[in-house]
C-alpha positions, 0 to 999 in steps of 0.5 A: 631838327638839326641837318649836317651838310657835309661838301668840300665845296664852299658853294655848294654848302651854301647852297644846300644852307639856302636850299634848306633855310627856304624849305622849313623854319624848323631845320638849323642848317650846319655846314662842314667843309672838312670830313674829317670833322663830320662825327665831331661835329654831329657829336657836339650838335647832337645832330638828327641828319646828314646830307653827305657829299660821296666824292671829296679830297681826304675822306671820301663818303664812305668812309665817313659813312663808315666812321660813323656806323662804328660809334653805336651812339649814332646808330640814329642818325639818317644818312642822305649821300649826294652824288652825282655817280651813276655806279650802281656798286657805289650805292651798293658799298653806301647802303652796305655801310650804313647809308639810308637814303641817297639824291642824284646831282643836280638836286631836285629841291622837290625831291630833297624836301621828300626825301628828308621828310622821309629822313625825320620820320624814321629819326623820330620813331627811333627816338621814340622807341628808343625813349620808352625802352629807356623809361622801361629800363629806368622803371625796372632799375628803380624797382630794383633799387627799392629792392635791394633798399627793403632787403640791406634795411631788413638784414641791419634791423635784424641785426641790431635786434630793432625789427619790428613785429613781421606784420607792420614790417610787412604793411611798410613793405606793402606800401613801399612797393605800391607806390612806384609800382602804381605808376610802373603800371600804368607807364606800361599800359600807355606804353602799351597803347603808343605800340598799338597806334605806331603799329596802326600808323606803321599798317597805313602807310605800308597799305599806302605803299602797296597802293602806290605801287600798283599805280602807274609810278614806276619812273626812276624816281618812283622807284627810289620812293619805295626802295629808300623805305624798304631799304630802311624797314629792312635795316632797322629790322621793322618787322622784328621790332612790331612783332617784340613790341607785344612781347616786351608788353606782355612780358612787363605785365606778368612782371608787374603782376608778380609784383602784386601778388607778392605785395598782397602776400605780404599784406596777408601777413600785416593783418590785426586783430583777433589774430594779435590774441593769445590764449592758453593752447597745449603745443601737442594740438598745434602739432597735430593740427599742422600735421593733417594739413601737410598729410597730403603733401607727404604722404607717398614719399615721406613717414612723419613721426612723432613723440609728444610727450604730456606738456604744460599748455601755454600763452601763446598764438595758435596761429602763429605757433601753427604757421611756425610748424607750417614753415618747418615742415614744409621745408623739410618736406622740399628739401627730402623730395628734391633728393628725387630718392627711391627710399621713404625720407623721415621725419621725426617730431618731438616735444617736451618740458625742461625746466621752465619752457616747452620745445619742438624739435623737428628731425629730418634725414633730408640734404641737410643745409649747406653750411655756408648759409646757416648764418642765414636762413633767418634772414628777410628773402634769403633761400636756396630754392631756385627762383619762384618758388620762394619768397625767402620769408617762410623762415625769417616770419618764423623767426619773428613769431618765435624771439619778438613775439613769444620770448622764445629760441629757434635755432636749426643744424645739420645731424652727423648721420645726415639731415637737419634739424631745427629745436624751437623752446618757449618759456612758460610763464609764472602761472603755468609753471604753478599749474604743473 
């Protein structure tokens, strides 16, 4: 524990140094006879406690306190003023400027020891809270940086047409997030335990103080202890800090839980087995199945019209194509509902065949897609929805299913009369063409 003693009298400095070194081996004493050098010495030596004389030439103690408290990095440094004055106004001015405690000259060794012990506790508690807060910030920054790396990696993979299947990508993302997520969750649980212990200790010392006040200890020295502790609590807003600890831990836990849900969603897209198998299916029947799912979502506000031509069956993954159509329809329904208009919306679904492919077109009369984002809608994690309402994965997964898994194309645009359209084309294999 580093203690800086500031006094213009060299004899006083030497006496104080002898007292402190005799008190405890943990004290590292630094002496300062020039008040203009106080801030520099504190920064260079990482001082914990300052014993500061008030009456000094060139720059008195109150000015030193004022200067130190302007430096936010030194807010945790404990300042104990030393004075022979008994002027209440002087004490008030010192405390208003940021002093933490005081000692009257001539200094009583026992009183000095008690004041230093209280200052050390306050300094240590402040350092613990600062370290916990910094740890939380570092972990949040690490998660944000990891998120950024994932987004950039996926974007470049798509641009270079080297994006692997969405199942493998999702599994990798989930694995990468799970690693930091595990120790972040563990650390938050540990910090929550520490916070409870700190609150319990604070409660014990408060009860102890209350008990002491009931005893016959109303002499001046006794009252000074109570006053200094309460002033420290007020200055550092201890009640607010203790109340906020629970809220911080709760919010952090909810954040971790939310990330866990996102990871689980990614894992769901990474499932293998029969879901990757293909078979001959009717695109029209897939459309009809999807309509059964979205019927309840649209029935009160949106009409859905279908124009399904007779088309050849194609070899495809039924579940994956259903997911694509579902994503497009849900996006259209949500966009129309977001307009909060009085008339009913309209979504039109058209299927057909052209040359060596079958196609699906979905047209809506909603707000359309902003021209500035048309080129980004198939990018992973890109979304125009509010935070918490979308992951930005739906259209990215749809793009992967159509382009990479079915060798097709998927495009989007806006209608001249308003609204948006999506067009999907999937090529037929030779045997499918021969069977027409």
